[in-house]
FISE-415868 format. One record per residue: residue number from 1; residue in three letters; x, y, z of N, C-alpha, C in turn. Coordinates in nm, 4 decimals, decimal comma. Layout:
N
  pos  code    n_east   n_north      n_up   ca_east  ca_north     ca_up    c_east   c_north      c_up
  NUM   ALA         X         Y         Z         X         Y         Z         X         Y         Z
...
This chain:
258
  pos  code    n_east   n_north      n_up   ca_east  ca_north     ca_up    c_east   c_north      c_up
    1   MET    5,3535   -2,4982    2,1095    5,5364   -2,5083    2,0923    5,5435   -2,3855    2,0933
    2   HIS    5,6911   -2,2940    2,1493    5,7362   -2,2097    2,0625    5,8589   -2,2650    2,0369
    3   THR    5,8763   -2,1689    1,9300    6,0196   -2,2275    1,8340    6,0930   -2,0738    1,7806
    4   VAL    6,2262   -2,0710    1,8529    6,3166   -1,9516    1,8286    6,3857   -2,0129    1,7374
    5   ARG    6,4787   -1,9140    1,6313    6,5717   -1,9450    1,5319    6,6752   -1,8607    1,5333
    6   ILE    6,7808   -1,8703    1,5523    6,8773   -1,8412    1,5494    7,0146   -1,8768    1,4289
    7   PRO    7,0941   -1,8227    1,3656    7,2144   -1,8747    1,3290    7,3099   -1,9873    1,4107
    8   LYS    7,3372   -2,0647    1,3339    7,3965   -2,2098    1,3591    7,5178   -2,1779    1,4605
    9   VAL    7,5702   -2,0676    1,4357    7,6861   -2,0645    1,4811    7,7614   -1,9090    1,5248
   10   ILE    7,7825   -1,8685    1,6314    7,7876   -1,6947    1,6519    7,8915   -1,6513    1,7414
   11   GLN    7,9857   -1,5847    1,6938    8,1204   -1,5630    1,7318    8,1276   -1,4282    1,7786
   12   PHE    8,1481   -1,3782    1,9001    8,1254   -1,2302    1,9710    8,1988   -1,1710    2,0602
   13   GLY    8,2397   -1,0900    1,9829    8,3757   -1,0007    2,1845    8,4142   -0,9834    2,0595
   14   GLU    8,5669   -0,9031    2,1976    8,6708   -0,8890    2,0585    8,7623   -0,9635    2,0450
   15   ASN    8,8142   -0,8790    1,9247    8,8818   -0,9460    1,8278    8,8220   -1,0912    1,7816
   16   ALA    8,7028   -1,0934    1,7881    8,5934   -1,2123    1,7207    8,6275   -1,1889    1,5599
   17   LEU    8,6235   -1,0518    1,5269    8,6346   -1,0609    1,3917    8,7406   -1,1134    1,2902
   18   SER    8,8555   -1,1008    1,3603    9,0706   -1,1550    1,3716    9,0717   -1,2970    1,4425
   19   GLU    8,9993   -1,3713    1,5136    8,9713   -1,4989    1,5663    8,9887   -1,6488    1,4788
   20   ALA    8,8059   -1,5790    1,4305    8,7557   -1,5998    1,3351    8,8036   -1,6535    1,2628
   21   GLU    8,7557   -1,7919    1,1926    8,8037   -1,8237    1,0493    8,7897   -1,8522    0,9358
   22   TYR    8,7876   -1,8058    0,7808    8,7595   -1,7720    0,6879    8,7660   -1,8656    0,5801
   23   PRO    8,6594   -1,9646    0,5064    8,6470   -2,0158    0,4051    8,7624   -1,9796    0,2314
   24   LYS    8,8985   -2,0713    0,2304    8,8701   -2,0149    0,0675    8,8147   -1,9615    0,0238
   25   ASN    8,8264   -1,8671   -0,0811    8,6915   -1,8974   -0,1882    8,6058   -1,8357   -0,1797
   26   ALA    8,5987   -1,7384   -0,0880    8,4591   -1,6969   -0,0468    8,4199   -1,5075   -0,0844
   27   LEU    8,2917   -1,5311   -0,1338    8,2534   -1,3596   -0,1672    8,2441   -1,2938   -0,0962
   28   VAL    8,2613   -1,1908   -0,0687    8,2829   -1,1299    0,0567    8,1645   -0,9426   -0,0253
   29   VAL    8,0295   -0,9367   -0,0030    7,9772   -0,8920   -0,0005    7,9364   -0,7604    0,0262
   30   THR    7,9640   -0,6270   -0,0310    7,9444   -0,4971    0,1048    7,9166   -0,3483   -0,0162
   31   THR    7,8876   -0,2319    0,0902    7,8529   -0,1193    0,0242    7,9642   -0,0828    0,0141
   32   ALA    8,1008   -0,0793    0,1385    8,1818   -0,0326    0,1486    8,2754    0,0450    0,0691
   33   ALA    8,3562    0,1725    0,0105    8,4177    0,1859   -0,0979    8,5264    0,1158   -0,0177
   34   PRO    8,6685    0,0748   -0,1233    8,7735    0,0253   -0,1152    8,8179    0,0756   -0,0136
   35   GLU    8,8490    0,2036    0,0374    8,9537    0,1948    0,1146    8,9244    0,1869    0,2190
   36   LEU    8,7501    0,1500    0,2569    8,7224    0,1634    0,4062    8,6599   -0,0028    0,4051
   37   SER    8,6586   -0,0814    0,2915    8,6640   -0,2160    0,2951    8,7756   -0,3330    0,3388
   38   GLY    8,8904   -0,2255    0,2272    9,0759   -0,2724    0,2346    9,0839   -0,2549    0,3829
   39   LYS    9,0510   -0,2086    0,5243    9,1477   -0,2034    0,6176    8,9992   -0,3114    0,6574
   40   TRP    8,9193   -0,3472    0,6893    8,8331   -0,4502    0,7241    8,8942   -0,5466    0,6864
   41   LEU    8,8640   -0,5235    0,6093    8,9465   -0,7626    0,5753    9,0996   -0,7327    0,5791
   42   ASP    9,1612   -0,6790    0,6115    9,2987   -0,7053    0,6828    9,2955   -0,7426    0,8039
   43   LYS    9,2205   -0,6760    0,8402    9,1691   -0,6448    0,9764    9,1018   -0,8097    1,0356
   44   MET    9,0306   -0,8853    0,9470    8,9703   -1,0015    0,9659    9,0855   -1,1452    0,8603
   45   GLY    9,1695   -1,0660    0,8541    9,2826   -1,1603    0,7694    9,2747   -1,2709    0,6905
   46   ILE    9,1513   -1,2829    0,6171    9,0820   -1,3426    0,4868    9,1728   -1,3953    0,3852
   47   GLN    9,1918   -1,4429    0,3399    9,2387   -1,5272    0,2219    9,2234   -1,6197    0,1208
   48   ASP    9,2494   -1,5340   -0,0221    9,1824   -1,5743   -0,1583    9,0077   -1,5646   -0,1789
   49   TYR    9,0184   -1,4099   -0,1527    8,8734   -1,4147   -0,1766    8,8659   -1,3342   -0,2763
   50   MET    8,6898   -1,3265   -0,3102    8,6378   -1,2738   -0,4000    8,5163   -1,1212   -0,3864
   51   LEU    8,5877   -0,9714   -0,4252    8,4606   -0,9349   -0,3673    8,3923   -0,8037   -0,4366
   52   PHE    8,2237   -0,8609   -0,4120    8,1716   -0,7904   -0,4812    8,1293   -0,6335   -0,4099
   53   ASP    8,1611   -0,5307   -0,4394    8,1178   -0,3649   -0,3731    8,0279   -0,2547   -0,4597
   54   LYS    7,9198   -0,3079   -0,4632    7,8649   -0,2314   -0,5790    7,7098   -0,2323   -0,5111
   55   VAL    7,7085   -0,2677   -0,3778    7,6099   -0,3104   -0,3154    7,5362   -0,1715   -0,3284
   56   THR    7,4174   -0,1196   -0,3665    7,3476    0,0568   -0,3559    7,3031    0,0115   -0,2100
   57   PRO    7,2882    0,1493   -0,1189    7,3014    0,1176    0,0516    7,1302    0,1306    0,0490
   58   GLU    7,0375    0,1558   -0,0095    6,9111    0,0898   -0,0262    6,9171   -0,0034   -0,1428
   59   PRO    6,9375   -0,1855   -0,1532    6,9450   -0,2466   -0,2216    6,8082   -0,2877   -0,3023
   60   SER    6,7835   -0,2966   -0,3685    6,6930   -0,3565   -0,4738    6,7212   -0,5101   -0,4601
   61   ILE    6,6700   -0,5311   -0,6345    6,6742   -0,6881   -0,6299    6,7689   -0,7127   -0,7242
   62   ASP    6,7437   -0,5805   -0,7660    6,8705   -0,5928   -0,8875    7,0352   -0,6090   -0,8850
   63   ASP    7,1004   -0,5660   -0,7135    7,1921   -0,6061   -0,6480    7,1900   -0,7648   -0,6564
   64   VAL    7,1081   -0,7807   -0,6197    7,1063   -0,9284   -0,5649    7,1147   -1,0303   -0,7289
   65   ASN    7,0510   -1,0061   -0,8252    7,0752   -1,0337   -0,9931    7,2209   -0,9767   -0,9993
   66   ALA    7,2737   -0,8651   -0,9946    7,3915   -0,8676   -1,0431    7,5213   -1,0030   -0,9573
   67   VAL    7,5138   -0,9208   -0,8417    7,5604   -1,0828   -0,7594    7,5054   -1,2078   -0,8079
   68   ILE    7,4590   -1,2740   -0,8706    7,3759   -1,3880   -0,9264    7,4812   -1,3921   -1,0349
   69   ALA    7,4463   -1,2975   -1,1830    7,5686   -1,3176   -1,2655    7,6534   -1,3154   -1,2811
   70   GLU    7,7266   -1,2497   -1,1721    7,8399   -1,2008   -1,2027    7,9703   -1,3344   -1,1401
   71   TYR    7,8667   -1,3798   -1,0290    7,9835   -1,4784   -0,9265    7,9055   -1,6546   -0,9220
   72   LYS    7,8191   -1,6603   -0,9970    7,7777   -1,7818   -0,9405    7,8355   -1,8972   -1,0297
   73   GLY    7,9060   -1,8646   -1,1633    7,9832   -1,9672   -1,1842    8,1289   -1,9691   -1,1437
   74   LYS    8,1293   -1,8628   -1,0327    8,3116   -1,8625   -1,0098    8,2672   -1,9536   -0,8229
   75   ASN    8,1236   -2,0363   -0,8533    8,1488   -2,1192   -0,7741    8,2524   -2,0484   -0,5986
   76   PRO    8,2115   -1,9430   -0,5805    8,2262   -1,9113   -0,4278    8,1984   -2,0375   -0,2873
   77   SER    8,3266   -2,0460   -0,2286    8,3141   -2,1444   -0,1077    8,1788   -2,1267    0,0108
   78   ALA    8,1811   -1,9390   -0,0030    8,0952   -1,9126    0,1373    8,0292   -1,7073    0,0360
   79   LEU    7,9248   -1,7197    0,0712    7,9047   -1,5595    0,0660    7,9500   -1,4865    0,2220
   80   ILE    7,9750   -1,3676    0,2307    7,9830   -1,2487    0,3597    7,9140   -1,1860    0,3604
   81   GLY    7,8256   -1,1341    0,4058    7,8175   -0,9977    0,4116    7,8729   -0,9182    0,4926
   82   LEU    7,9678   -0,7892    0,4165    8,0278   -0,7338    0,5068    7,9218   -0,6295    0,5082
   83   GLY    7,9092   -0,5578    0,6333    7,8623   -0,3868    0,6530    7,7411   -0,4303    0,6753
   84   GLY    7,6576   -0,3301    0,6616    7,5175   -0,2476    0,7261    7,4532   -0,3727    0,6796
   85   GLY    7,2307   -0,3012    0,7127    7,1860   -0,4306    0,6691    7,1943   -0,4565    0,5192
   86   SER    7,2233   -0,2798    0,4005    7,2270   -0,3359    0,2914    7,2946   -0,4630    0,2167
   87   SER    7,4276   -0,4842    0,2960    7,4878   -0,5906    0,1976    7,4968   -0,6954    0,3009
   88   MET    7,4093   -0,7382    0,3812    7,3386   -0,8526    0,4869    7,2517   -0,9277    0,4097
   89   ASP    7,1523   -0,7763    0,3731    7,0254   -0,8391    0,3085    7,0703   -0,8827    0,1776
   90   VAL    7,1338   -0,8805    0,0712    7,1588   -0,9155   -0,0189    7,1717   -1,1058   -0,0095
   91   VAL    7,2966   -1,0528    0,0147    7,4164   -1,2158    0,0989    7,2614   -1,3072    0,1393
   92   LYS    7,1907   -1,2542    0,2371    7,0313   -1,3537    0,2686    6,9432   -1,3540    0,1693
   93   TYR    6,8970   -1,2822    0,0208    6,8269   -1,3253   -0,0156    6,9049   -1,4054   -0,1504
   94   ALA    7,0778   -1,3816   -0,1174    7,1115   -1,4674   -0,3196    7,1633   -1,5770   -0,2708
   95   SER    7,2044   -1,6327   -0,0873    7,2370   -1,7373   -0,1285    7,1648   -1,8769   -0,1510
   96   SER    7,0667   -1,8523   -0,1421    7,0276   -2,0130   -0,1538    7,0473   -2,0041   -0,2623
   97   GLU    7,0514   -1,8900   -0,4371    7,0550   -1,9452   -0,5799    7,2029   -2,0124   -0,5179
   98   PHE    7,3039   -2,0026   -0,5054    7,4399   -2,0670   -0,4175    7,4453   -2,1999   -0,3969
   99   GLY    7,3872   -2,2218   -0,3238    7,3866   -2,3177   -0,2550    7,4592   -2,3329   -0,1364
  100   VAL    7,5219   -2,2432   -0,0593    7,7261   -2,2031    0,0349    7,6357   -2,1731    0,1974
  101   GLU    7,7302   -2,1968    0,2783    7,7410   -2,0614    0,4019    7,7008   -1,9666    0,3276
  102   LYS    7,6334   -1,8695    0,4561    7,6145   -1,7552    0,4588    7,6956   -1,6836    0,5446
  103   ILE    7,8049   -1,6158    0,5896    7,8214   -1,5586    0,7055    7,7879   -1,3809    0,7113
  104   LEU    7,7583   -1,3282    0,7906    7,6686   -1,2304    0,8401    7,7610   -1,1831    0,9763
  105   ILE    7,8425   -1,0066    0,8689    7,9346   -0,9384    0,9741    7,8233   -0,7793    0,9747
  106   PRO    7,7995   -0,7764    1,1288    7,7643   -0,6558    1,0895    7,9008   -0,5214    1,1226
  107   THR    7,8699   -0,4333    1,0816    7,9667   -0,3314    1,0885    7,8530   -0,2158    1,1576
  108   THR    7,7508   -0,1994    1,1213    7,6423   -0,0869    1,2736    7,5817   -0,2258    1,3588
  109   PHE    7,4981   -0,1244    1,4504    7,5056   -0,1755    1,5477    7,3216   -0,1981    1,5790
  110   GLY    7,2382   -0,1589    1,5190    7,1063   -0,1577    1,5807    7,0087   -0,2682    1,5639
  111   THR    6,9491   -0,2792    1,4536    6,8814   -0,4030    1,4515    6,9019   -0,5220    1,5108
  112   GLY    7,0238   -0,5446    1,4938    7,0581   -0,6927    1,5124    7,0165   -0,7738    1,3513
  113   ALA    7,0333   -0,7335    1,3041    6,9558   -0,7775    1,1374    7,0540   -0,8996    1,1045
  114   GLU    7,1989   -0,9435    1,1622    7,2697   -1,0727    1,1687    7,2313   -1,1879    1,2335
  115   MET    7,1286   -1,1369    1,2569    7,0266   -1,2812    1,4017    6,9204   -1,2819    1,3226
  116   THR    6,8545   -1,2072    1,2713    6,7372   -1,3049    1,1948    6,6908   -1,2954    1,0637
  117   THR    6,5935   -1,3449    1,0858    6,4956   -1,4472    0,9555    6,4417   -1,2585    0,8722
  118   TYR    6,4621   -1,2244    0,8974    6,3925   -1,1057    0,7536    6,4520   -1,0554    0,6455
  119   CYS    6,4475   -1,0130    0,5530    6,5016   -0,9919    0,4745    6,4557   -0,8154    0,4274
  120   VAL    6,5014   -0,7020    0,3947    6,4125   -0,6096    0,3225    6,4917   -0,5679    0,1869
  121   LEU    6,4497   -0,5429    0,0836    6,5053   -0,5414   -0,0587    6,3716   -0,4272   -0,1550
  122   LYS    6,4530   -0,3815   -0,2483    6,3280   -0,2952   -0,3166    6,2976   -0,3902   -0,4457
  123   PHE    6,1826   -0,4189   -0,5126    6,0827   -0,4104   -0,6049    6,0430   -0,3482   -0,6773
  124   ASP    6,0819   -0,3213   -0,7924    5,9803   -0,2123   -0,8348    6,0129   -0,0350   -0,7829
  125   GLY    6,1310   -0,0785   -0,6512    6,1251    0,0700   -0,6716    6,0366    0,0881   -0,5255
  126   LYS    5,9791    0,0059   -0,5172    5,8945   -0,0849   -0,3231    6,0174   -0,1081   -0,2627
  127   LYS    6,0302    0,0228   -0,1070    6,1388   -0,1630    0,0002    5,9590   -0,2595    0,0544
  128   LYS    6,0420   -0,3392    0,0420    5,9465   -0,4422    0,0565    6,0030   -0,5530    0,1860
  129   LEU    5,9181   -0,5555    0,2908    5,9700   -0,6292    0,3978    5,9568   -0,7600    0,3932
  130   LEU    6,0541   -0,8399    0,3822    6,0031   -1,0245    0,3601    6,0924   -1,1547    0,4495
  131   GLY    5,9870   -1,1773    0,5303    6,0111   -1,2905    0,5931    5,8894   -1,2490    0,6884
  132   PRO    5,9397   -1,3928    0,8451    6,0358   -1,4469    0,8608    6,0406   -1,6012    0,7326
  133   GLU    6,1601   -1,5768    0,7297    6,1915   -1,7239    0,5920    6,3025   -1,7742    0,6799
  134   GLU    6,3176   -1,9082    0,7128    6,4372   -1,9886    0,7909    6,5422   -1,9542    0,6536
  135   ARG    6,5477   -1,9335    0,5209    6,6058   -1,9089    0,4048    6,7534   -1,8084    0,4339
  136   PHE    6,6802   -1,7285    0,5239    6,7253   -1,6006    0,5516    6,8054   -1,5524    0,6933
  137   LEU    6,8119   -1,6675    0,7332    6,8637   -1,7255    0,8661    7,0523   -1,7319    0,8443
  138   ALA    7,1692   -1,6782    0,9348    7,2990   -1,6412    0,8858    7,3376   -1,8211    0,9317
  139   ASP    7,4383   -1,9016    0,8505    7,4259   -2,0331    0,9054    7,6145   -1,9404    1,0462
  140   ARG    7,6659   -1,8062    0,9984    7,7380   -1,8234    1,1239    7,7076   -1,6740    1,1096
  141   ALA    7,7355   -1,6247    1,2092    7,7449   -1,4138    1,2887    7,8664   -1,3803    1,3564
  142   ILE    7,9286   -1,3081    1,2820    8,0497   -1,1957    1,3707    8,0220   -1,0584    1,4463
  143   VAL    8,0219   -1,0947    1,5314    8,0361   -0,9781    1,6307    8,1074   -0,9080    1,6822
  144   ASP    8,1883   -0,7809    1,6852    8,2796   -0,7225    1,7085    8,2621   -0,6158    1,6959
  145   SER    8,3166   -0,5402    1,8212    8,2667   -0,4158    1,8453    8,3955   -0,3177    1,7642
  146   TYR    8,4631   -0,3820    1,7139    8,5645   -0,3212    1,6351    8,5543   -0,2421    1,5434
  147   PHE    8,4139   -0,2829    1,4614    8,3880   -0,0775    1,4033    8,3195   -0,0474    1,4298
  148   LEU    8,2791   -0,0236    1,5397    8,2740    0,1447    1,6150    8,4020    0,2411    1,6093
  149   GLU    8,5147    0,2035    1,6253    8,6444    0,3090    1,6062    8,5850    0,3560    1,4767
  150   GLY    8,6019    0,4917    1,4889    8,5586    0,5968    1,3372    8,4049    0,5861    1,2858
  151   THR    8,3545    0,5929    1,3311    8,1420    0,5888    1,3290    8,1403    0,7134    1,4007
  152   PRO    8,1047    0,8138    1,3423    8,0093    0,9396    1,3951    7,9308    0,9139    1,4596
  153   GLU    7,9733    0,9896    1,5764    7,8757    0,9463    1,6878    7,7133    0,9664    1,7030
  154   GLN    7,6714    1,0095    1,5955    7,4771    1,0232    1,5767    7,4612    0,9062    1,5522
  155   ILE    7,5453    0,7957    1,4113    7,4759    0,7008    1,3879    7,4732    0,6585    1,4573
  156   VAL    7,5968    0,6469    1,5856    7,6144    0,5155    1,6412    7,4893    0,5391    1,8047
  157   LYS    7,4575    0,6946    1,8046    7,3649    0,6394    1,9083    7,2292    0,6421    1,8338
  158   ASN    7,2090    0,6996    1,7022    7,0756    0,6499    1,6919    7,0491    0,4465    1,6819
  159   SER    7,1874    0,4193    1,6124    7,1816    0,2789    1,6200    7,1165    0,2412    1,7613
  160   VAL    7,1642    0,2727    1,8593    7,1693    0,2179    1,9597    7,0271    0,2552    2,0160
  161   CYS    6,9747    0,3654    2,0221    6,8613    0,4238    2,0476    6,7077    0,3093    1,9467
  162   ASP    6,7756    0,2324    1,8152    6,6613    0,1869    1,7502    6,7009    0,0026    1,8621
  163   ALA    6,8097    0,0036    1,9434    6,8197   -0,1361    1,9164    6,7488   -0,1602    2,1044
  164   CYS    6,7663   -0,0599    2,1250    6,6720    0,0000    2,2633    6,5714   -0,0277    2,2788
  165   ALA    6,5161    0,0194    2,1877    6,3509    0,0679    2,1600    6,2734   -0,0697    2,1335
  166   GLN    6,3593   -0,1412    2,0257    6,3347   -0,2816    1,9698    6,3048   -0,3812    2,1111
  167   ALA    6,4282   -0,4300    2,1660    6,4143   -0,4750    2,3156    6,2846   -0,5224    2,3593
  168   THR    6,2676   -0,3298    2,4139    6,1560   -0,3437    2,4595    6,0188   -0,3525    2,4158
  169   GLU    5,9998   -0,3226    2,2985    5,8727   -0,2915    2,1987    5,8605   -0,4912    2,2208
  170   ALA    5,9989   -0,5759    2,1560    5,9347   -0,6707    2,1262    5,9431   -0,7770    2,2879
  171   HIS    5,9628   -0,7176    2,4098    5,9166   -0,7604    2,5137    5,8130   -0,8143    2,5474
  172   ASP    5,7356   -0,7128    2,4335    5,6177   -0,6381    2,4712    5,5333   -0,7318    2,3739
  173   SER    5,5661   -0,7801    2,3030    5,4796   -0,8622    2,1717    5,4154   -0,9663    2,2362
  174   LYS    5,3079   -0,9618    2,1479    5,2281   -1,0642    2,1635    5,1959   -1,1871    2,1453
  175   LEU    5,3432   -1,1772    2,0146    5,4109   -1,3753    1,9751    5,5063   -1,3734    2,1108
  176   GLY    5,5516   -1,3141    2,1342    5,7044   -1,3202    2,2524    5,6396   -1,4970    2,3357
  177   ASN    5,7821   -1,5111    2,3649    5,7377   -1,6181    2,4475    5,8682   -1,5956    2,5594
  178   ASP    5,8618   -1,6987    2,6422    5,9794   -1,6628    2,7822    6,1073   -1,5967    2,7249
  179   LEU    6,1108   -1,7066    2,5619    6,2542   -1,6707    2,5714    6,3061   -1,5886    2,5173
  180   THR    6,2197   -1,5372    2,4215    6,2202   -1,4037    2,3252    6,2337   -1,3278    2,4902
  181   ARG    6,1098   -1,3109    2,5991    6,1339   -1,1427    2,6819    6,2501   -1,2010    2,7799
  182   THR    6,2618   -1,2989    2,7784    6,4882   -1,2960    2,8385    6,5514   -1,2457    2,7771
  183   LEU    6,5485   -1,2841    2,6847    6,6554   -1,2579    2,5363    6,5933   -1,0590    2,5302
  184   CYS    6,5137   -0,9959    2,5173    6,4618   -0,9144    2,5067    6,5577   -0,7777    2,6473
  185   LYS    6,4573   -0,8257    2,7103    6,5234   -0,8052    2,9080    6,6648   -0,7527    2,8928
  186   GLN    6,6956   -0,9002    2,8976    6,9380   -0,8998    2,8823    6,9891   -0,8201    2,7558
  187   ALA    6,8551   -0,7939    2,6891    6,9312   -0,6721    2,5667    6,9359   -0,5466    2,6627
  188   PHE    6,8055   -0,5067    2,6484    6,8290   -0,3811    2,7097    6,8739   -0,3275    2,8859
  189   ASP    6,8994   -0,4482    2,9791    6,9803   -0,4455    3,0532    7,1528   -0,3857    2,9998
  190   VAL    7,1736   -0,4912    2,9034    7,3327   -0,4747    2,8261    7,3398   -0,3258    2,7740
  191   LEU    7,2032   -0,2317    2,7269    7,2494   -0,1622    2,6782    7,2402   -0,0239    2,7823
  192   TYR    7,1313   -0,0642    2,8203    7,1572    0,0763    2,9735    7,2199    0,0549    3,0358
  193   ASP    7,3100    0,0135    3,0622    7,4810   -0,0175    3,1571    7,5584    0,0253    3,0504
  194   ALA    7,5640    0,0029    2,9237    7,6559    0,0844    2,8104    7,5747    0,2591    2,8388
  195   ILE    7,5310    0,2550    2,8316    7,4954    0,3769    2,7890    7,5145    0,4551    2,8859
  196   MET    7,4523    0,4743    3,0180    7,4907    0,5269    3,1300    7,6380    0,5139    3,2617
  197   ASN    7,7105    0,3856    3,1966    7,8424    0,3556    3,1972    7,9331    0,4325    3,1024
  198   ASP    7,8719    0,4179    2,9616    8,0441    0,4649    2,8406    8,0765    0,3607    2,8737
  199   LYS    7,9776    0,2617    2,7974    8,1591    0,0906    2,7382    8,0316    0,0838    2,6154
  200   PRO    8,1255    0,1660    2,5249    8,0318    0,1463    2,3861    8,0454   -0,0064    2,3542
  201   GLU    8,2067   -0,0915    2,3970    8,2135   -0,1679    2,3728    8,1247   -0,2688    2,3535
  202   ASN    7,9885   -0,2588    2,4463    7,8694   -0,3556    2,5105    7,7366   -0,3284    2,3769
  203   TYR    7,8322   -0,2275    2,3055    7,6321   -0,1891    2,2214    7,6131   -0,3011    2,1117
  204   PRO    7,7194   -0,3308    2,0775    7,6843   -0,4670    2,0178    7,6707   -0,5813    2,0451
  205   TYR    7,6213   -0,6148    2,1198    7,6703   -0,7564    2,2541    7,5091   -0,7108    2,2672
  206   GLY    7,4626   -0,5804    2,2549    7,3139   -0,5675    2,3395    7,2142   -0,5958    2,1958
  207   SER    7,2999   -0,5044    2,0607    7,2199   -0,5464    1,9807    7,1806   -0,6492    1,9902
  208   MET    7,2367   -0,7327    1,9389    7,2950   -0,8636    1,9016    7,1986   -0,9389    2,0187
  209   LEU    7,1754   -0,9241    2,0434    7,0585   -1,0141    2,1619    6,8932   -0,9583    2,1426
  210   SER    6,8754   -0,7938    2,0897    6,8117   -0,7257    2,0689    6,7775   -0,8264    1,9417
  211   GLY    6,8322   -0,8458    1,9053    6,8016   -0,8929    1,6880    6,7481   -1,0367    1,7248
  212   MET    6,8848   -1,1117    1,8392    6,7833   -1,2559    1,8363    6,6762   -1,2522    1,9203
  213   GLY    6,6093   -1,1575    2,0261    6,4863   -1,1710    2,0676    6,3933   -1,1285    1,9931
  214   MET    6,3909   -0,9772    1,9261    6,2701   -0,9206    1,8055    6,2690   -1,0297    1,6939
  215   GLY    6,3883   -1,1044    1,6927    6,3772   -1,1785    1,5475    6,2748   -1,2975    1,5547
  216   ASN    6,2532   -1,3415    1,6369    6,1918   -1,4708    1,7416    6,0069   -1,3894    1,7533
  217   CYS    5,9518   -1,2726    1,7349    5,8344   -1,2063    1,7787    5,8154   -1,1090    1,5903
  218   SER    5,8083   -0,9596    1,7274    5,7996   -0,8876    1,6487    5,8494   -0,7180    1,7111
  219   THR    5,7819   -0,6196    1,6385    5,7934   -0,4496    1,7248    5,7014   -0,4661    1,7684
  220   THR    5,5986   -0,3300    1,7957    5,4398   -0,3059    1,7979    5,4284   -0,1885    1,7766
  221   LEU    5,3577   -0,0796    1,8260    5,3082    0,0041    1,8530    5,4051    0,0708    1,7764
  222   GLY    5,5046    0,1466    1,8500    5,6050    0,2613    1,8448    5,7397    0,2322    1,6993
  223   HIS    5,7456    0,1007    1,6359    5,7766    0,1300    1,5835    5,7187    0,1404    1,4134
  224   ALA    5,5679    0,1168    1,4067    5,4392    0,1565    1,3475    5,4342    0,2950    1,3750
  225   LEU    5,4667    0,3571    1,4493    5,4384    0,5178    1,4608    5,5831    0,5367    1,3959
  226   SER    5,7069    0,5436    1,4210    5,8423    0,5582    1,3470    5,8055    0,6181    1,2725
  227   TYR    5,7333    0,5389    1,1759    5,8015    0,4985    0,9950    5,7336    0,6082    0,9654
  228   VAL    5,6390    0,7080    1,0377    5,5872    0,8466    0,9245    5,7160    0,9352    0,9597
  229   PHE    5,7487    0,9150    1,0515    5,8939    1,0073    1,0561    6,0095    0,9407    0,9671
  230   SER    6,0308    0,8521    0,9519    6,1267    0,7841    0,8925    6,1361    0,7440    0,7475
  231   ASN    6,0431    0,7520    0,6953    5,9963    0,8061    0,6318    5,9829    0,9068    0,4782
  232   GLU    6,0159    0,9854    0,6119    6,0196    1,1811    0,5594    6,1678    1,1714    0,5787
  233   GLY    6,3125    1,0397    0,5754    6,4392    1,1695    0,6503    6,4873    1,1365    0,7821
  234   VAL    6,3785    1,0914    0,8488    6,4568    1,1458    1,0028    6,5174    1,0283    1,0327
  235   PRO    6,6033    0,9963    1,1154    6,6878    0,8587    1,1252    6,6102    0,7644    1,2376
  236   HIS    6,6185    0,6806    1,1316    6,5013    0,5375    1,1879    6,5250    0,5848    1,3609
  237   GLY    6,5898    0,5853    1,4337    6,6589    0,5451    1,5508    6,6456    0,6748    1,6690
  238   TYR    6,6790    0,7880    1,5900    6,5614    0,9618    1,6044    6,4263    0,9485    1,6687
  239   SER    6,3886    0,8883    1,5565    6,2464    0,9004    1,5266    6,1518    0,7930    1,6520
  240   LEU    6,2701    0,6880    1,6990    6,2283    0,5747    1,7835    6,2758    0,5772    1,9341
  241   SER    6,3433    0,6854    1,9627    6,3419    0,7428    2,0825    6,2073    0,7924    2,1556
  242   SER    6,1517    0,8963    2,0514    5,9811    0,8978    2,0767    5,8926    0,8518    2,1273
  243   CYS    5,8644    0,7811    1,9202    5,7970    0,7169    1,9459    5,7282    0,6270    2,0157
  244   THR    5,8396    0,5196    2,0667    5,8583    0,4167    2,1390    5,7810    0,4131    2,2592
  245   THR    5,8390    0,5537    2,3235    5,8296    0,5895    2,4783    5,7047    0,6314    2,5175
  246   VAL    5,6607    0,7279    2,3597    5,4727    0,7631    2,3550    5,3988    0,6169    2,3646
  247   ALA    5,4250    0,5206    2,2672    5,3075    0,4171    2,2621    5,3669    0,3392    2,3538
  248   HIS    5,4380    0,3079    2,4058    5,4538    0,2230    2,5893    5,3868    0,3164    2,6858
  249   LYS    5,3558    0,4304    2,6886    5,2866    0,4832    2,7868    5,1140    0,4766    2,7119
  250   HIS    5,0546    0,4946    2,5735    4,9578    0,4761    2,5617    4,9206    0,3080    2,5859
  251   ASN    4,9928    0,2878    2,5193    4,9320    0,0971    2,5802    4,9623    0,0692    2,7183
  252   GLN    5,0227    0,1594    2,8530    5,0000    0,1016    2,9712    5,0723   -0,0410    2,9891
  253   SER    5,1944   -0,0214    2,9096    5,2321   -0,1540    2,8872    5,4137   -0,1466    2,9859
  254   ILE    5,3946   -0,2380    3,0594    5,4897   -0,2433    3,1929    5,6575   -0,2404    3,0798
  255   LEU    5,7473   -0,1237    3,0839    5,8917   -0,1704    2,9928    5,9976   -0,2184    3,1162
  256   VAL    6,1130   -0,2631    3,0261    6,1771   -0,3296    3,0596    6,2245   -0,2800    3,1380
  257   CYS    6,2707   -0,1440    3,1937    6,3285   -0,0482    3,2377    6,2554   -0,0559    3,4287
  258   GLY    6,1630   -0,1382    3,3745    6,0505   -0,1079    3,5547    6,0712   -0,1916    3,5842
């Protein structure tokens, strides 16, 4: 038997951010500075919310505990992770303490973390990958290309490389099944078309599909090799652009684009 876990509700596409409805008295968790998060919140049209914007770029369990200590007694109606993986990971881990709906809204589009049952946090200064655990899965994910506007080109390119590499590796994963391979194949096709035909608005959709596929199986050798470089400060997507190709050749695996 195969089991595939994805968020209960996925809202995506143009204007998803502004057309989605948000509960009152929700707690928004982000790493973004007020001038940026304020712009995002205005676009969302959210009303009557609380804001925690002190998440560190590579969060630890201390960030989670800070959110719980400051807001558990205020009984938020939902937790909203607004940002990159850092904000979403804090919400994934903290949500079980609140027992409320968790909504994940990615502002970068690489791993598709809003789709997965994984969480990355530091414990005692060491980064730890947690999962797969169903408690880390979003109740609702909202994916909108709006956030690409103003994102530095190099960050966008690295994110797309990450999403492409992840899709091709997960397609070959021994933990995969027909559905995960279908998702990964579609993810790569969407991303390849977006890259070759200058359709950046489709990057978030491709990343989302990649996260759905990989999140239910695994990455493979390419990711393992890339950490040698990314742990030294080389952007993860840039590392993968070389390592995943080398890994596919070494494994003589069938690339999704083949």
